N, C-alpha and C positions, 0 to 999 in steps of 0.2 A: 420790779425785776430789771427794767431798763436802767434804773439808777445804779443798781449794784453792778450791772454789766459795765456801765460807763466808768464807775469807780475802779473796777478791776483793771480796765484798760489803762487808766491814768496811773494806777499803782505800778503796773508793769513798766510804763514809760519812765516813772520816777526811778525805779531800780536800774534800768538801762542807762539813764542819764547820770546816775550817781557814779557808776563805774566809769563812765565816759570822762569824768573829771581827771581820773588817773591817766586815761589814754590821751587826753588833750595835753596834759603836762608832759608826758613822755614824748609825744609826737613832736613837740617844739624843741626837743633836743636835736632834731635833724632838719626841720624846715621852719620857715617863718609862719606867723599867724595867718596871713592872707592865703598863702599857698596851702597850708593845712586845711583851712576852711573850704576853699574852692574845691579841693580834691574830695573831701568828704561829702560836700553837698552834691557834686556831680554823681558820686557813687549812690547817694541816697535817691536821687532822681532816677537813675538807671535801674535801681532795684525795683522801684514802683512801676516803671514804664511798661514792662511786660504784662502786669496785671491789668493795667488800664487798656492796653491794646486788645488783650483777650476779651475783656468785658464788653468793649464797644465795637469789636470787629466780628465776633461770632454772631450770626443771625439769631434773633430772638423771635421765633415764629409765633409763639404764644402771644407776644405783645403786638404783633403786626395787625391782628384782627381787630383790636380795640382802638386803633388810632383814629383820630378825627382830623378834619381838614385843617384845623387851626393848630394842631400839635407841632408841626415843623417850626412855625414861627415862635411858639412858646418855648420849644426845646432850644432854639437858637439863643433866645434871651437868657435861658437858664444856664447854658454853657458859657455865655459871655460873662454872666455874673460870677460863675464859679471861677473862671480864669482870672477875672479882675480881682476877686477876693483873694485868690492864691497869690497873685502878684504883689498886692499890698502887704499880705502876710510875709512874703519873701523880703520885701524892703525892710520891714521891722526886724525880721529874723537876722538879716545881714548886719544891721546896726547893733542889735543886742548881742549877737554871737561874737562880733569883732571886739566889742567892749569887754566881753567876758574873756575872750582869748588873750587880749593884751593884759587884762587884769590878772589872769592866771600867770602870765609871763613875768609880771612884776611882783607877784606874791609868792612867797616861799611856803606858805601854809595852805594846803589844799582845803582843810576844814574851814579856815577863815574865808576863803573864796566862796565855799559853799554857803556859809552863813549869809554873806553879803548879797550873793545872787538871789538867795531864797527870801529876801526881804519883800519880794513881790506878794507874799502871803498877807502882808500888811497893806501894801500899796493898792492891791486890787480892790478890796472893799472901800478904801478911802476914795480912790478914783471913781468907784461905782457910785458913791454918794454924790459926787459932783455931777454925775450924769443921771441922777434921779433914781438910782437903784436902792431899794430898801434892803437892809441886812438885819436879820433877827439877832436878838441880844445873845443867845447861846452861841451863835457863830462867832461873835466877838470874844466870848470866853475861850472858844477853841483856838482862835487866832492868838490870844494871849498865852495859852498853854504851848502852842507850837513855837511862838517866838521865844518864850522862856527856855524851852527845851533846846532850841537852836543855839541860844546864847551859852547855856551850860555845855553844850556839845562842842561848839566850835571856837568860842572866844576864850582861848587858853592863856592869852596874854593881855596886857593892858591895850586898849584900843587907841592906837595912834594913827590917824589917817595918813596914808601915803598915796602915791600915784595909783598903785594897783587897787587900793580901797575905793578911791574916787571913781575909777573906771567901773568897778563892780557894782557900786551904788547906782551909777547911771545905767548899767546893764539891767539891774533889777527894775528900774523905772520903765525902760523900753520893753522888757519882757511882760510887764504888767499890761501895757497897751496891746502887746501881741496876744495875750490871753483874752483880753476883752474883744479884740477884733475877731479872733477865732470864734468866740461866743456869738458874734454877730453874723458871720458869714457861713458857719458850718451847718446849722440846722437846715434840713431840706436839700442839701447839696452833697455832691460826692466828695467825701473827706479825703479819699486817696488821690483824686485829681488835684484838690487844693494843696495837699501836701507835696505832690510832685512838682507842681508849678512853683510853689514857694522855694523849694530846693533849687530849681533851675534858675530862678531869678536871683536868689542869694548867691549861688555859685558863680553866675556871670559877673555880678558886682565884685565878688571877692577876686575873681580871675583878673578883672581889669585892674584892680588895686595891686595885685601881686605883680603884674607885668610892669607897673609903674615904679613900685617901691621895693620889690624883692628880686633876687637873682633866680633865674631858672636853673634848677639842678635836679636832673632826672634821677641820678644816683641817690641823692638825699631822699627823694620821694620813695624810692624802692626800700631804703633803709627804714623808713617810717611806715611801711605797708601795714603792719599789724594794727597800730592805733588808728590809722586812717581807715582801714577796712571796718574796724569795730565801730568807730564813730560815724562812718558813712552808711554801712549796711544796717547796723542795729540802732545806734543813737538817732540817726536821721531817718533812714528808710522805715524803720519799725516804730521807734520811740515817738517821733513827731506825728506820725500817722495815728498811733494809739491816742495821742493827745487830742487830735481833731475829732476822731470817732468817739472818744470818751466824753468830750465836752458837748456832744449832741444831747446828752442825757444828764449832765451834771452842771449846776449853776457855777459861775466863775469863782466865787469866793470859796466854795467847797472844793472846786477843782484845784485851786491854788494851794489849799491845805494838803491835798493828797500829793501834788507834784513837788511840794517842798520837801517831801521825804527823801528826795534825791540827796539832800545834804547829809542825812544820816548815812545813806549808802556810800556817799563819797568818802566819809571818814572811815567807815568800815573797810571799803575797798583800798583806801590808802594804807590802812593798818596791815591789811593782808598782802598787798602787792608792792608797796614801797618800803624802803628801809627806814629805820629810826622813827616809826610812827606807832605809838602805843595808845590804847584807850585807858584813861584814868577812871576812877570811880565817878567823878563829876561828869565825864563825858557819857558814861553808861547811863547815869541818871538823866542826862539830857535826852538820850535816845528814848527812855521810858516815858518821860513827860511829853515829848513831842508825839510819840506814837499814840498816847492817850488822847491828845487833842485831835489827831486825825481820825481815830476810831469814833470818838464822841461826835464829831461833825457828821458822820454818816447816819446818825440816828436823829438828826434834826429834821423835822418835817419841812417840806417845801412851803413856799409862800402861798397865800390864798389863791383860789382859782383865777382871779383877775390878774394876778401877777405871775402866773405859770409861764415857764419858758415857752416861747412861741414855736419852738422846733420839736416839742416832745412827740407830736403825732407823726413826725417824719420816719 
């Protein structure tokens, strides 16, 4: 049940992020990449902050009775680990999202950007092998199906690497490390706090860069309020939190397969919301093949007991 719950959270995150590709593209019609990202990350952190304050400031009388003398020290270490993990995730999120934002800026085709970003579905298991992670054969079949579907869906032209392509490839690499780091720090820790901390850290780094390289224009921010609010409140505040909570119960390779569905959604959202974007028969076939790979991955049994994720009991 926990596996299906986690998969559902990741699926919702993928849908939200897919639509966010359109919002990110539209938002940069008004503001620069650093400004857009710091605004949405600060909003994402602010959306989560009230939930954290409510959770940790309202007295929990039922918990007080069971406390031991050593609990305060243990709790302090637990909080420090959570904040440190969130900060490290924030640094990786900053790097990956800025590569993505500039990649979208220099790429005219949203679907192509979605395909290149979603290459983390291949990079995660490959990098996992380097760190001693075993991956079942059927998962590799699912990865192949997803990659084939993504190609049919998004690669509508001959692939000629440009600046935007290179940036998005680097973005996929950094997002692979981001997924693996979340898999390491999220089990047994408060996913909402980790998410809030990573947004705050990424937002501060983006703000510093914006103050150095971009002009401050409050009117431009107001004009971009709809894409900023969407990507801040939904894509950041809800989407990344769903990712962290979902990855508590789903192994990294399977999680990456579900999250890459954002590419399908990005093409569909672009078709519905942006002018001059239509789905061909080939692109529809790509959607079907990719969805088949994602669904098939959910029926692959977990690794043997000795290789079970260490956070499933959390």
